[in-house]
N, C-alpha and C positions, 0 to 999 in steps of 0.2 A: 467433627460434628458439623453438619450443615446448618445454616441459619437462613430461614426464609424471611424476606423483608421486601415490602412493596415499593422499593426504589431501586433504580439501576446502580450498578457498580461502575467505577471509573478509576483511572490511575490518578495519583496526586498531580503529576505534571500536566495532565490533560485539563486540569481544573485550576491551574495557576499557582500551585504550591509544590515545593520540592519534597520528595520522599525523605531526603536527608533532614529537612526541618522537622518532619514528624518523628523521625528516629531520635532527634535531639530532644523533642518533647517527652518521648517515652523514657529516654535515658535520664532526663532530669527528674521525672516522677520516681523512677527506681532509686535514684541516688539520694534524693532529698526528702522523700515522703514515705510514710508507712501507714497505710498502703492504698494505692489505687487498685480497684478491683476489675474495672472494665471501662472501656470508652468506645464511642463511635463518632467519627468525624464526617460530616456531610458538607459538600460544597456544590453549588449550582444544582441542587436536587439529586446529587449522586453520592453514594457511599465511597469515600476515598481511603478510609482506614478504619479498622476496628480490631480490638483485642481484649482478651480477658486473662487475668493472672490466675493460674491454678491455685487453689481448688475452685475458684469462681468459674462459672460456666455461662455461656450466652443465653441459654434457654431457661435459666432459673430466675424467677422473680426475686428482686432485691428490695428490701425495705428502703423507702426514700424519704422518710421523716417529713420535714416541712415542705419539701417539693410537692407533697400532697396538696398543699394549699392552692397551687396554680391549677390543679385539676378541679378542685372545688370551685374556684372562681369561674372556670369554664362552664361548669354545670349551671351556675347563676346566669352566665351569658346566654346559655341556651334557653333557659326559662324566659329571659327577657325577650329573646328573638321570637319565642312562641306566643308572646303577648300575655304571659301569665304572671309577670312581675315587672316592677320598674325600680330604678335606683332610688327613687325618692319616696318609696312606701315606708311609713314609720314601722319600726320593728315591733312596737306594741300592737299595731294593727294586724300583724301576722299571728301573734301569740297573745290574744286578749285574755285567755283563760289562765295564763301562767304569769300574768303581771302582778307585781306587789300591790297591796291595797291602796297605797298612796304613792304612785310613781313620781319621781323627781322631775323637775323641768328638763334636766339634761337627758333623762331616759326618754321622756316624751319627744325630745328633739332628735333622737337617734334614728337614722335612716339606714337602708340597706347599703348605700354607698359608703357609709362610715364603717360598717363591718368590713367591707372589701378593702378599704384603704387603711385599716388599722388606726382609725381616728375616732374611736368610740368615746373618748374622754376619760377612759380609765388610765391610771398610772401604774398598773400592775397586771400580771397575767391572770386573768380571772379563772383560767383552768385550774390553778392551784386550789381554789375553793370548790370548783365543780367536781374535780376528780376525787375529792375527799367525801363526796356525797353520793355513794353508790346506790342508796335506797331512795334518792329523790331525783326529780327531773333536772338534768343539767341545764336545760333552758331556763327553768324557774330560778335556779341558783344564780345563773348569769344575770338575770334581770334584777336580782336582789342586791347585786354588788354596788357599792358606792361609786358614783361617777364624778370625779373631781373637776373635770373641765367640760366646757361646751363641746359637743361632738363636732368634728371637722376642723378643729383648731390645732390639734397636737397629735403627732405620731407616737404610738406606743404599741410595740410588737407583742402580740399575744395570741395564744391558741384558742381562747374562749370565743373570740369574734369569728374565727373560721368555723368552729363547731356550730355556732348559730347559723352560718350560711348553709352548712350541711343539713341542719334541722329544717331550714326553710325549704330546701329541695325535697327533703323527706315529706314534709307536710303538703306541699303543693303538688308533688308527683304521686303521692299515695304509697310510697315505698322507699326502699334504700336508694341513696344517690348512686351507689355502684350499679344497681339495676337500671336506673334512669340513663346512665351514661353508656350502657352496653350498645344499644342500637344507634345512638346519636353520635358517639365519639369512638368508643373502643373498637367496635366491629369494623367501621369504615377504615380505621387506621391499622387494622390487623393486630390489635391488642387482645390476646386470647385468654390469659389466665390472671387477670388483675385480681388482687385481694385487698380488702380494707377492714381494719379493726373497727369494732363498734363500741358504743357506750353501753352502759347497763340497760338503756331503753331501746337498744337495737338500732340506733342511729349511727351512721358512719362518722368516725371521729373528725374527719374533715381536715383538720390542721396537721395531722400526721396519720400513720397507720396504713398508708397505701403501699403495696408491693407490686412492682412491674419490672420488666426487663430493661436493660440498657437500651436495646433497640426500640422499645416502646417509648422511652423518654425521647429518643432521637426523632421518632415519628411525630410526637407531640410538638416538639420544637419546630420541626419542618412545617407543620400545619400553621403555626403562628407566623413563621417566616413568610409563608405564602398567603398571609393575611386572611386565613380562614378557608382557603381553597385546598382541596385534596383530590388529585387525579381528575380534575375537571369539574368536581362537584363542590358546592359551597356547604361547608360544615358549620362554620361560624360567620356571623356578619363581620364585614371588614371594619365597621365602626366599633364593634366590640373589641376586636383585636387592638385597634388603635388606642381605645380608652384604657384597656386593661394593662397595656405595656408602656403607657406614657406616664409622666410624672403627675400624680394626683395629690401628693403631699410631700413636703420636705422631711427627710429622716436623718439629717446631719449636714455638716459643712466641709468635711475633709475632701479636698480635691484628689487625694491619693488613695482613698478607700473605696472599694467596690460596694460597700455597704452603706454609703452615705451620698449616693447620687440621686436619691429620690425613690419613692415607692408608688407603684401603680395599684392595680386591683389584684393583690396577692402575687405580684411580680416585683422583683427588685430591678431598678435601673442600675447600670454599671458604667464604668469608664468606657471610653471609645465608642459611645453610642449604642452599646450592647444592652441587653436586658436578660434576666434569668429567673427561673424558678430554682429555688435552692433549699436543700435540706441538711440537717446536722450530719457531721462526720463525712462531708464531701459528696453529697448527691446534687448533681447539677444538670439543668437543661439550659444551656447558654446559647442565646440567639444573637448573631452578629449581622444585622441587616445590611450594613455598608459593605460587608465582605460576602454577603449571600451565603452564610455558613451557619451551621449548627454543631455544637459539641455536647454530647451526652456523656456524663461521667457517673459511675457508681464507685463508692470508695468506703474506706474505714480510716478516716484521717482524724487526728487529734486537733488539727487546725484547718483553716480553709485557704491555704497558700497555693493550691493548685492553679488558681486563676492567674497568679503571677507567671507561671510557666506558659500559660496560653498567650499572655501579652508579650512574653519574651521570645518564644520560639515559633508561634503559629501566626498570630495576627499580623506582625510586620511583613511577613513574606507572602501573604495572600495577594498575588498580583491579579490584574484585570485580564491578562491574556494567558493562553496556554504556554507552558514551558516545553523545551525539547525533552523527549522521553529519555530517562536515565535508567537503563536496564540494571546497571550495577547497584545503584541506590535503591531501586525498587525491589530487587532480590534481597538485599540486606534488610530492608524494612519488613518484607514478607516473612523472612526467616525469623526475625526477632519477634514479630507479632504471633507467629505460630508456636513459639517456645516460651511464652511468658509464664512465670511462676513466682509466687510470693516466696520470700526467704523462709527456708526451713531452719529448725533448730540446728546449731552447729555442735559437733562433737563426734563421738565414736559410736559405731553400731552396737557394740557390746562392751561389757566390762567384766571383771572377775566376780563382781557382786551379782551380775545377771544370772549366772548359773545357780547361785545359792538361793535366790529368792524367786526364781521363775516357777510358776505354778503354785506358789504358796498363797494361802487365803488370809488376808489381813483383816481382822475384825476391827471396825472403826468405832471410836467413841461417839456418843450421841452428838448429832450436828443438825443444823437447821435445814440442810438439804435432804435429810433422810437417807444418807448413804450408810449402809450397814456393813458392806464388805467390798474389798477391792482385791483383785487378782491380776498379776502381770504374767504374761507368757512371752518371754523374750526370744526373738529369732534374729538372724544376722541382718536381714533387711526389712523386718516387719515385727512390730510388737502389738500384741492384743491386750488391751486393758478391759477387764470385765468388772463392771460396777453393779452391785446388787442394791437396789433401793425399793421403795414402795411400788414402783411400776414394774418391777421384775429385774431381769438381768439385762444390762446395757453393754453392748460390745462395741468398742471403739478401736479400730485398726489404725495404727500409726506407721507410716512409711519412714524409711531412712533416706534423707535427701530427696524425698518425693512426698506427694500428698495422696493419702488413701481416702476414699469416699465412703461414708456410711450415714447412720442416723442414730440418735440416742435421745432418751427421755431423762433429763436431769433437772434437779430442783434449782432454785435461784441462788446466784451468788450475791446479788444485791436487790434492792427494792426500786430500781429505776422505773418510773411510771410510764416511760415511753418505749420500753424495750420488752416486747412480749416474750421473746425467747428467754429472758432471764426471769420472767414472772410465771410462765407456764411450763409444765414439764415436757411438752413436746408430744411425739418425737420431732426433733429438729435435725435437718440435714447438716452434716459436719464433714469437713476435710481435716485430716490429722497427720502430723509428722512429729518425730521425736528423735532424740539422741542422748547419749551419755555425756554429760559435761565434765564429770570426773568419775572416779571409781565407785562412788556411792550415790551419785545423783543422776537421775534420769529426768530430762525436760521434755514435755510434750506440748505442742501448740495445736489448739483446736479452733479452726475458723468455722463459725456458724454461717455458712455461705449464702443463706437467704437474708442475712443481716450484715451490718458493718462490723460485727463484733467478734472478738477472739478471746479465748481463755488460754492462759499459760499455766500448766501444771508442773510445778517443780517438786519432784518426788525424791525424798532422801531416805535411804535405807541404812539403819544403824542397829546392828545385832538383830533383835527380833522386833524392832520398832520401825514404823513407817510414818513420815510426816509428808503431807501434801499441801504445799502452798498454792492457792488458786488466786490468779490475778486477771482481771479484765483489762483489755486495752484502754477502754474509757467507758464512761456511762454518762447519763444526764447529771449525775451528782459525783461525789468523790469516788475515785476508783480504789476500793479497799482490797487489801489482801485478806483472804480467808484461809485459815489453817485447819486442816483435817489431821487427826491423829489416829493411828491404829497399831495393832501388834499381832504377832502370830499367836495362835492358841497355845 
């Protein structure tokens, strides 16, 4: 699959980094993390490495969670550049009709800059209260929340503040932030299929909910690295880029943590003079100004340790001068990047049980996902799982030692408030693979490859009974196992 991107390509060595170092970064990700989905590395304005682990694909948008915040911040910067907003406008002046009857002194003191720097004075994530009020204005609910501290004095990370920023863009532009950014940011950068979740009021969620490709993230990072310039045209004011990515408020004191180096306007400061937009489960737009480099990562990680691999394998070897071309290392890297694949379930393609249960219809007991019947059609290299639910028949083809691509509409495993694929039936794009782990157990892994998330289905066949244990790789809350039970008629 070809990938169009408005930046030139170059070899790693031509831009001062060895192909072997990038191979070591990829190997470290595969060895120690589960799982990086895609990455793109830029240096001196050139693409020097990119890769995606199947079933993830370069042209598919990926949910980026809180990396969305940096895009929301950018929309605010554009409004300021247009003279339609300033950092010191009181929040209540923008939303006078949604203010509480008797605003507190701290609420009256809250400015746009405090929303940007996560220093609103709250000590909790106001989104918890807002998301529970589907029938009320989220802006109004935010303004009703108690504010314990004077704004500007204390950092407290929260999604509610970023939603207010999105609501400001919505109000001042007369429509969705997504639409506002189309001509001003997305189209110039070649971002074609961005999507954003909305609140019940039709306002983009701001702090999460954006889906873009790995390449889109890289282009966004390159824009900031170039201080707002893109292909000779100014997209963002240089002063805004400097403000947004510099320390605006302290967020910790650990010298060894990339999460405690200070916070800008919806950007984290990092070690080594870098800064980043970052989202849950490993979504990164990492900008390294001293190295003239950008690294975009999409992932499904239970922790955020991928940055340690960057500091170990990439940053120390980014030299200031080109290196001699290394055809052997370049070929090894190219071959590796062309064959990336997430780990598939390990086991056998068939078992003696497969012949007995293949094609049989298992009627499922009542369950919250609304699954009424499951049928397995087992083949040597491919298994077809057919699930009948309220949306009809869902067909999921599972490869053996490979991923097969499809789509399915399935009900939620959990109630995670930030993961639309678990809350809505879909259909959602899925890559699936499976294997028999013993004579009576078939394990299938389903990666919902527009998101960071996977389901593991452990299917046990005993006489005329079927049990299916469903497990998510992680959620915003506890990752619970859900058991389905069925039997043959």
